[in-house]
Legacy VTK file of the C-alpha trace (Angstrom):
# vtk DataFile Version 3.0
C-alpha trace
ASCII
DATASET POLYDATA
POINTS 126 float
60.425 -57.099 -64.938
59.581 -54.704 -62.488
56.333 -52.616 -62.023
55.752 -49.547 -60.571
52.261 -48.226 -59.713
50.474 -45.383 -58.165
47.842 -42.961 -58.269
47.996 -39.914 -60.981
50.750 -37.421 -60.377
52.106 -39.076 -57.407
55.657 -39.024 -58.509
56.206 -42.270 -60.305
58.114 -41.169 -63.394
60.550 -39.425 -61.456
60.891 -41.970 -58.711
61.274 -44.694 -61.747
63.979 -42.299 -63.682
65.775 -42.045 -60.153
65.751 -45.791 -59.145
67.044 -46.770 -63.068
68.914 -43.907 -64.554
70.486 -46.075 -67.269
67.126 -47.123 -68.704
66.025 -45.489 -72.058
62.204 -44.420 -71.228
59.343 -44.519 -74.184
55.730 -43.335 -73.277
52.914 -46.092 -73.455
50.825 -44.020 -75.470
53.214 -43.150 -78.117
54.824 -46.450 -78.839
54.176 -49.423 -81.323
53.969 -52.985 -79.927
57.270 -53.880 -81.210
58.970 -50.754 -79.467
56.686 -51.680 -76.086
58.368 -55.181 -76.270
61.459 -53.850 -76.594
61.732 -50.750 -74.580
63.890 -50.583 -71.387
61.299 -48.887 -69.328
57.777 -47.785 -70.225
56.414 -44.844 -68.582
52.497 -44.241 -68.685
51.811 -47.683 -69.522
47.996 -47.228 -69.091
47.909 -45.071 -72.219
49.415 -47.874 -74.434
46.250 -49.926 -73.048
43.888 -47.303 -73.721
45.276 -46.835 -77.435
45.060 -50.413 -78.063
41.217 -50.637 -76.812
40.443 -47.632 -78.884
41.694 -48.998 -81.940
39.834 -52.426 -80.986
42.548 -54.729 -80.346
42.730 -57.247 -77.743
45.041 -56.686 -74.724
43.885 -60.082 -73.360
47.253 -61.408 -73.409
49.410 -58.567 -73.120
50.899 -59.169 -69.751
52.050 -62.672 -70.878
53.734 -61.190 -74.256
55.540 -58.657 -72.241
56.909 -60.933 -69.842
58.026 -63.475 -72.469
59.403 -60.935 -74.869
60.596 -58.353 -72.682
61.522 -59.466 -69.222
63.791 -56.744 -68.131
61.528 -54.093 -68.776
60.283 -51.631 -66.288
56.671 -50.692 -66.058
55.188 -47.612 -64.629
51.480 -47.508 -64.696
48.634 -45.459 -63.094
46.161 -47.227 -60.670
43.178 -46.439 -62.579
40.644 -48.182 -60.714
39.923 -46.115 -57.768
37.302 -43.366 -57.578
33.836 -43.174 -58.910
32.634 -46.212 -61.261
32.342 -44.392 -64.896
28.809 -44.793 -66.512
30.764 -44.803 -69.946
31.044 -48.489 -71.073
34.399 -48.074 -72.915
35.876 -46.340 -69.349
34.802 -49.288 -67.164
36.392 -51.725 -69.516
39.494 -49.827 -69.756
39.764 -49.486 -66.019
39.161 -53.511 -65.594
41.560 -54.333 -68.829
44.274 -52.143 -66.974
43.739 -53.609 -63.551
43.745 -57.090 -64.943
46.682 -56.447 -66.875
48.801 -55.149 -63.784
47.546 -58.134 -61.567
49.431 -60.367 -64.171
52.480 -58.037 -64.397
52.665 -57.986 -60.767
52.638 -61.774 -60.569
55.523 -62.079 -63.173
57.488 -59.256 -61.960
60.530 -59.546 -59.551
59.815 -56.285 -58.006
56.527 -54.163 -57.502
56.605 -50.709 -55.921
53.922 -48.607 -55.129
54.693 -44.725 -55.313
52.429 -42.197 -53.417
53.601 -38.718 -52.711
56.870 -39.535 -54.497
57.899 -42.425 -51.995
58.163 -45.687 -53.197
57.056 -48.723 -51.020
58.262 -52.201 -52.166
55.206 -54.491 -52.115
56.883 -57.158 -53.777
60.714 -58.296 -53.860
61.384 -61.775 -55.008
LINES 1 127
126 0 1 2 3 4 5 6 7 8 9 10 11 12 13 14 15 16 17 18 19 20 21 22 23 24 25 26 27 28 29 30 31 32 33 34 35 36 37 38 39 40 41 42 43 44 45 46 47 48 49 50 51 52 53 54 55 56 57 58 59 60 61 62 63 64 65 66 67 68 69 70 71 72 73 74 75 76 77 78 79 80 81 82 83 84 85 86 87 88 89 90 91 92 93 94 95 96 97 98 99 100 101 102 103 104 105 106 107 108 109 110 111 112 113 114 115 116 117 118 119 120 121 122 123 124 125
């Protein structure tokens, strides 16, 4: 599994598609769990987490599930934890969930890249 992270609108999706041109990509906010667990590449992963939380589903073991069932996936996710802490309870829970899931995904990933201004910097290459 590979993880690509970075701020919103930093060029992560373009970077990912250039680095993995043969992957078939899906959008996180538009897929079911079954599709997520079989996707070659997942863009906007944070939107999948938001959707699941909005529907009242637990995402506690999501990283473990992805690593176990889809170990060759490339996951692209916004870093959502920077900036002003939202006053809205759901928004805080969402940001925390994405952060915790990305920590676990990064631990389980062979490669982690942070993209800033379209430039990828490898922060883990196991």
